C-alpha positions as CSV (number, residue, x, y, z in Angstrom):
1,M,129.5,72.0,48.4
2,A,128.8,75.7,48.8
3,I,125.4,77.1,48.5
4,K,124.6,79.0,45.4
5,R,122.6,81.7,45.5
6,Y,121.1,83.9,42.6
7,L,121.6,87.8,43.2
8,P,121.2,89.1,39.6
9,K,121.8,92.9,39.0
10,Y,118.6,94.0,38.0
11,Q,118.0,97.7,36.5
12,Y,114.6,99.3,36.8
13,D,113.4,101.8,34.1
14,F,110.6,104.0,34.8
15,D,108.5,105.9,32.3
16,A,106.4,109.1,32.7
17,Q,103.6,107.4,34.3
18,G,105.7,105.6,36.6
19,E,105.4,102.2,35.0
20,V,108.7,100.2,35.7
21,T,110.7,98.0,33.0
22,I,113.0,95.7,34.6
23,R,116.3,94.9,32.6
24,L,118.7,92.2,33.3
25,P,122.2,91.7,31.8
26,D,122.5,88.3,29.6
27,E,125.1,86.9,31.7
28,D,122.6,87.1,34.8
29,L,119.8,85.7,32.9
30,A,121.9,82.9,32.0
31,G,122.9,82.4,36.0
32,F,119.4,81.3,36.7
33,N,120.0,77.5,35.7
34,T,119.6,74.2,37.1
35,S,122.8,74.6,39.3
36,L,120.9,76.7,41.9
37,L,119.5,73.3,43.0
38,N,123.0,72.7,44.3
39,I,122.5,68.8,43.6
40,G,125.3,68.2,41.4
41,R,125.0,66.9,37.9
42,L,121.6,66.1,37.3
43,N,122.5,63.8,34.5
44,A,124.9,61.6,36.9
45,P,124.0,57.9,36.7
46,S,121.5,56.8,39.6
47,V,122.8,54.3,41.9
48,G,120.0,52.2,44.0
49,T,120.4,51.7,47.7
50,V,118.6,49.9,50.5
51,V,117.9,52.3,53.2
52,L,116.0,53.3,56.3
53,A,114.5,56.3,56.0
54,V,113.9,58.6,59.0
55,M,111.5,61.6,58.9
56,L,111.8,63.9,61.8
57,D,109.6,66.9,62.2
58,L,108.7,69.9,64.8
59,E,105.2,69.9,65.6
60,G,104.1,73.8,66.3
61,F,107.2,75.0,64.4
62,T,104.9,77.4,62.4
63,K,103.4,78.6,65.6
64,F,106.6,79.0,66.9
65,V,108.0,81.3,64.4
66,N,104.5,83.3,63.7
67,P,105.2,85.9,66.3
68,R,106.8,89.5,64.9
69,D,110.7,89.5,64.7
70,P,111.4,85.7,65.5
71,Q,114.8,85.7,63.6
72,N,116.9,86.0,66.9
73,R,115.1,83.2,68.8
74,L,114.7,81.4,65.8
75,A,118.1,81.0,65.1
76,L,118.9,80.2,68.4
77,F,116.4,77.5,68.8
78,I,117.5,76.1,65.3
79,C,121.2,76.1,66.3
80,D,120.2,74.3,69.4
81,F,117.8,71.9,68.3
82,Y,119.9,70.2,65.7
83,E,123.1,70.5,67.5
84,W,121.2,68.3,70.6
85,L,119.6,66.1,67.8
86,F,122.8,65.1,66.4
87,E,124.5,64.5,69.6
88,R,121.8,62.6,70.7
89,I,121.8,60.2,67.6
90,R,125.5,59.6,68.4
91,E,125.2,59.0,71.9
92,S,122.3,56.8,71.2
93,L,124.0,54.4,68.8
94,V,127.3,54.3,71.0
95,G,127.3,50.6,72.3
96,P,129.4,49.6,75.4
97,I,132.4,49.2,73.2
98,D,131.6,50.6,69.8
99,L,128.5,51.7,67.8
100,C,125.4,49.2,67.8
101,A,124.7,51.0,64.5
102,E,126.0,52.7,61.7
103,L,125.4,56.6,61.7
104,P,123.1,58.0,58.9
105,F,125.0,58.5,55.4
106,F,122.7,61.5,54.5
107,S,121.0,64.4,56.3
108,K,118.6,67.1,54.4
109,F,117.5,70.1,56.4
110,L,113.9,70.5,56.0
111,G,113.5,73.6,58.2
112,D,110.8,72.3,60.5
113,G,112.9,69.1,60.3
114,V,115.2,66.8,58.8
115,L,115.6,63.7,56.6
116,L,118.2,60.8,57.6
117,L,119.1,58.2,55.7
118,W,120.8,55.0,56.7
119,N,122.4,52.4,54.8
120,A,120.5,49.0,55.4
121,D,122.0,46.9,52.8
122,G,122.5,43.0,54.4
123,T,125.1,42.6,51.4
124,R,127.6,44.6,53.1
125,L,127.0,43.1,56.7
126,A,127.6,39.7,55.7
127,S,129.8,38.0,58.4
128,G,133.6,37.2,57.5
129,A,133.6,34.4,59.8
130,K,133.1,31.1,57.6
131,D,131.2,29.1,60.4
132,S,129.2,32.3,61.8
133,Q,125.7,31.5,62.3
134,V,124.7,35.1,61.5
135,S,123.9,36.3,58.0
136,G,124.4,39.9,56.6
137,E,120.5,40.4,56.4
138,E,120.1,39.3,60.2
139,N,122.8,41.9,61.1
140,A,121.3,44.6,59.1
141,Q,117.8,43.9,60.7
142,T,119.7,44.3,64.2
143,M,121.2,47.5,63.0
144,V,118.0,48.8,61.6
145,C,116.1,47.8,65.1
146,N,118.7,49.7,66.9
147,V,118.4,53.1,64.8
148,I,114.6,52.7,65.6
149,A,115.1,52.4,69.2
150,C,117.4,55.3,69.1
151,M,114.7,57.2,67.4
152,L,112.1,56.1,70.0
153,S,114.6,57.4,72.7
154,I,115.0,60.8,71.5
155,L,111.5,61.2,71.1
156,E,111.1,60.6,74.6
157,D,113.8,63.0,75.7
158,Y,112.6,65.7,73.5
159,E,110.4,66.9,76.1
160,D,113.2,67.7,78.7
161,F,115.0,69.5,75.8
162,R,111.8,71.6,75.0
163,Q,111.3,72.9,78.8
164,A,114.9,73.8,79.2
165,L,115.1,75.7,75.6
166,S,111.8,77.4,76.7
167,H,113.4,78.7,79.5
168,K,116.3,79.9,77.7
169,T,114.5,81.6,74.5
170,G,111.7,82.9,77.0
171,A,109.0,81.4,74.4
172,S,107.3,78.1,73.9
173,V,109.2,76.1,71.5
174,P,107.5,73.4,69.4
175,E,105.4,70.8,71.5
176,R,106.5,67.7,70.0
177,L,109.0,65.8,67.7
178,R,107.4,63.2,65.4
179,C,108.8,60.9,63.8
180,G,108.1,58.5,60.7
181,V,110.4,55.6,59.7
182,A,110.3,53.3,56.2
183,K,112.8,50.7,54.7
184,G,113.2,50.5,51.3
185,M,114.8,51.4,47.9
186,V,116.0,55.0,47.2
187,F,118.2,56.2,44.2
188,S,120.6,59.1,43.9
189,I,120.4,62.2,42.5
190,G,123.3,64.5,41.5
191,G,125.8,61.8,42.3
192,G,124.8,61.4,46.0
193,N,123.8,65.1,46.7
194,D,120.0,64.0,46.9
195,Y,117.9,60.7,46.9
196,V,114.4,59.8,45.6
197,G,112.3,57.0,46.4
198,P,109.0,55.3,48.1
199,C,110.3,54.7,51.2
200,I,111.3,58.5,51.6
201,N,107.6,59.6,50.8
202,I,105.9,56.7,53.0
203,S,108.4,58.3,56.0
204,A,107.0,61.8,55.3
205,R,103.5,60.5,55.5
206,L,103.9,58.5,58.7
207,E,106.0,61.3,60.5
208,K,102.0,63.1,59.8
209,F,99.9,60.2,60.2
210,R,96.6,61.3,62.2
211,T,98.2,61.9,65.6
212,L,100.6,59.5,66.4
213,P,104.0,61.1,67.3
214,F,105.7,57.7,65.9
215,A,104.9,55.3,63.1
216,C,106.8,52.9,61.4
217,A,106.1,50.9,58.0
218,A,106.0,47.1,58.9
219,D,107.5,46.2,55.5
220,G,111.4,44.8,55.6
221,I,111.5,45.1,59.5
222,N,111.1,42.6,61.8
223,L,110.2,42.8,65.6
224,K,112.0,40.0,66.6
225,Y,115.3,41.8,66.1
226,F,114.4,44.6,68.7
227,H,115.8,44.2,72.1
228,P,113.0,42.9,74.4
229,E,112.4,46.2,75.8
230,Y,111.3,47.7,72.5
231,Q,109.3,45.0,71.5
232,S,107.1,45.0,74.4
233,K,106.8,48.9,73.4
234,L,105.6,48.4,69.8
235,V,102.8,46.8,68.6
236,R,102.0,46.4,64.7
237,K,98.4,47.4,63.3
238,K,97.3,48.0,59.6
239,V,96.2,51.1,58.5
240,D,95.0,53.2,55.6
241,I,97.3,55.7,54.1
242,R,96.1,57.6,51.6
243,G,97.5,57.8,48.3
244,I,100.1,54.9,49.5
245,N,97.9,52.0,50.5
246,D,94.6,51.0,52.2
247,A,96.3,48.0,54.3
248,E,99.7,49.0,55.2
249,L,101.2,47.3,58.4
250,I,103.1,49.9,60.5
251,Y,104.6,49.5,64.3
252,L,103.3,51.9,66.7
253,R,103.9,52.8,70.4
254,Q,101.5,50.5,72.7
255,S,101.3,53.8,74.8
256,D,100.0,55.9,72.2
257,F,97.8,53.3,71.0
258,D,96.4,52.7,75.0
259,Q,95.9,56.7,74.8
260,M,93.1,56.3,71.8
261,S,89.8,56.8,72.3
262,P,87.6,53.5,71.0
263,A,86.9,55.7,67.8
264,E,90.3,56.1,67.2
265,R,91.3,52.5,67.7
266,K,89.0,51.4,65.0
267,E,91.2,52.9,62.6
268,Y,93.9,50.3,63.6
269,R,93.1,47.2,62.5
270,D,94.9,43.9,63.7
271,P,96.9,42.0,61.0
272,V,95.7,38.9,59.8
């Protein structure tokens, strides 16, 4: 879908005192409408889908673009970062033979980050073998955990990318890549051109949760389906997420928890 821009032909009339009157042809005035949102028909039927919502954000992006005349290095950074990110997602989800998880079906540019949605509906993944001991939900859980492992790998690799790009641009690029993850139901807008749902809001909150570079809502995600390597990397804690839940269970990296001060750790309670 082509991006629509609003470029009306304004006319400016000045009186003897220099005050301006702005005029606009009727057809240009009518051109300011909901089609500029570029998400299709707003009255299209909404369809619910179970997804894994992943919100990625560049910490320090505002500082990066703050100096004068940032447009050249900004374009270079945006291009290099997103090409690197999508390439890393492809590489991380490729198993020994095939993909270890599906690729995201929806990607939304957010300027200093991106929203990615993966289909997590277990009914689509029911095994075709009648005597299979693996259910569709178990297949979905494994794929979801593989996607989360992919995000953890990308967060670890970002430092090398950051250093390489700092040399290329001659500037200090955003210090950290942060990630928030949540599973839940989303609903389509404009026939699938956009999506809304609580899990998207939760992933956005977790992406900026305190000082954590990574946080994942535990609801609907079972730690046992992670590869053993990642089971040892993650710890489950109960936290207060203002406006969401005062007893939300999340997964965070054990290494991030170990680096906290005793006072900070008190905010992360053990599950009952």
